[in-house]
N, C-alpha and C positions, 0 to 999 in steps of 0.2 A: 230857415224854410225847413217842411221837410219833407224829405221823396222818398216810395217806397217802387219796392223794387218785384212784383210778385210774381206766384205761375209756374207751375209743374216740375216737379225733384227731375234733373240730369237737364234741365231746355239750355243752360248757356249762362242763366243772372248771375252766377258768381264771376266770365268769364266778362260780363255784360257790365258790373260795381269796380272790378279792378282796373278795367279801361277808364270808366270815369273817372276813381278813384288818380289814376297813374295820368289823368288830362288835368284837375283842379290842382294838382299837388303840382304840379309840371308849368303850371299854366299854358298848355298847351290847345293846340285848334279843336276845335269840334270837326265830327266829318259833317261832310259837303254843306262843305262853305256857308258856315251857322255860324261863325266867330271865335274868338280865341274864350275861353277860362279863364277869368281871374284867378291870377295864383293863391292858393288858398290851405288851410286843413281838411279831414275829415275824419268826420266819426261813420264806423262802422257798427253795425249791432249787429253780433252774429248766437246764436243758438244752437246749428247744429254742426257749422262746419268747423271742424278747429283749425287755432290760427298759426301754431306753429308746421302745421303739416301738410294745411289745404290753402289759407287764405292770406298769411304771409305769398308762400310762393307764384299765387296769382298775379303778387302787386308787385312779386321782382320783377317777374313773364314779363310786368305791360310796362316796366320801369318806372313804378308811380317811386314818392318820398316818402321813403316808411318812418322819417325823422317828423315830418304830414299830418302821418297816420295816426288813431288811435284805433283799440279793437278793442272793445265794450263786450265780454261770454257773460259775467255774475260781474253785479253788485254784492256789495252791505248791505244789511239791513239788520244790524244788532250787530249781536254776537254770529249773522247768518251768511250764507251767501246765497238767493237767489237767481234767478234768471234776471232780464232782466224786461223792461215789462213798460209800455207805452202808458198801459193804463194806470188810474193813479190809485 
């Protein structure tokens, strides 16, 4: 399953994904009595925000289980690195 969270810069997308990742990795309730997230893993594709100074601190603040999260910024294509792309 693929979900995209898109919008203008600095509108809170990072905070929303951190909250969602925390709920999934901890198996917590969704807001508005929408049920409980089944405990699972999250893959975060981040081409703009630095994992060390932006993504991970947001996840920690949301109390996400970092062991259950994989952050992908660059991928190796042969002997070169490039940004991750969903386009083949």
